[in-house]
N, C-alpha and C positions, 0 to 999 in steps of 0.2 A: 468579663462575665460578672453580672451583679444579680443575685437572686432577689426577686421581688418579695413583697409581703405576701402575695398570693402563694408563692412557693413555700415560704417559711410557715405560713399559717396552715397550708395543706399538710405539711409534715407534722405540725403540732396536733392537728385534728386526728390524723392517722394514728399517732402515738396514743392520744387520749382514748380513742375507740379501742385500740389494742389493749390498753391497760384496764378497760372496763368491759371486756368481751362478755363476761358472765352476767352483766347487767341487762342483756338483751338489747333492744333498740333504744338508742339514746336520743332524746329530743334535741332539736337544734338549739333551743333556748338554753338547755343545760350545757351543751358543748360551748356555746358562745360565752356563757357566764364563767365556766371553768377556765377557758382560754383567754378571757378578757378580749374578745373580738366582737365587733359589731355583728348583730344577727343578720343584717342586710348584706354585709360584705361576706360573711361566712356562708350565707345561702348560695351565693354565686360560686364559691369554691366547692361546696358540697355538690351542686348540680354537675359540675365538671367531673368530680370523682365518681358520682353515680353513673353518669353517661359513659364513662370509661370502664365501668364494671368493677371498680375498686370497692365500692360501697353498695349496700342494699338500702333502700328507703321504703318506709311504710308510712302512709298518711293516717291521720285520725288519732283517736284515743289509744294510747299504748304504742304509738308510732314513733318513728325517729330513724336513726341510721346505725348501721353496724358494718363491720368488715365482711367481705365475701370470701376471704381466704385467711389462713393463719398469718400472723405478723411476719414470720420468716420468709413468706413468699412475696413480700413487697419490698422492692429496692428503692433507696433514696433516688437513684438515677431515674427510674421509671416515673416516680411521682413528680420530680422536678421537670423532666422532659414534657410531662403532661401540662404542667402549670406555667412553665416559662416558654417564651418564644424560642429560645435557644440556650444551650449550655456552652456553645462554642466561644472560645476566647476572642476570636476575630471572625468577621463575616465570611471570609473566603473558605473557611473549613466547616461552615454550617451546611449540613446536608441539603437544606432547602434553597441555598444560594445558587445563583447561576455561576457557571464556570468563569473564573477570572481570566481575562485576556493575557495577563502577565504571568500566569502560573508556570509556564515553561521556563522562564528565566528568573523567577522569584527565588532569591537566596534565603528568604526567611520562611517560606511555605513549609518546608520539612519541620522546622522548629514549632510552628503553630499546629501542624498536624500531630506532632508528638505531644504537645501540651494538651490538645483536645483529647487525645487517647488517654492520657494520664487522668484527666478530669473524669471522663466517662468510666474508665476502669475503676477508679476510686469510688465514685458514687454508686456504681453497680455492685459493689461488694459490701455495701452497708445496707442492712435491712431495718425495717421498723422494729423488729425484735431486738436488734443490736442497740438501737436508740433507747428502747425501753430499759435496758440493763444499765445504761450509763447513769450514774448518779444514784444508784440504789443505796438505801440506808445500810450502814455497816461496812461499806467499801471505802470509807473516807478516813481511815486511821492516820493520825500524824504522830510520828515518834521523834 
């Protein structure tokens, strides 16, 4: 499993919007500049997030994007499953894959299923709110 730039950028945008919730709708241009992402590329990611109901978008003057829910209600797993083709470590445990003809005698299948479960459980227990708190000023004391 390799997370693409689309997945990583989607997370960055969601964190950015969460950190600036009180600013109202944030224009795409501002998001792109703050995150140092091409506006054209970010536009495609934003469309995906809006279509899935994670963001609201308003056109025109004063328009932009904002979260539809509190940051605590967005999991990293849900965002990455939306942006990535799969989070599965191997194709045979991908829910969209057709059944493997060797599954009945595959000695490694239980291991891959376990790893897939660990990955999904881990990512489903991290929220955008959790990511916002990482790296807050004042929590980096060195003694």
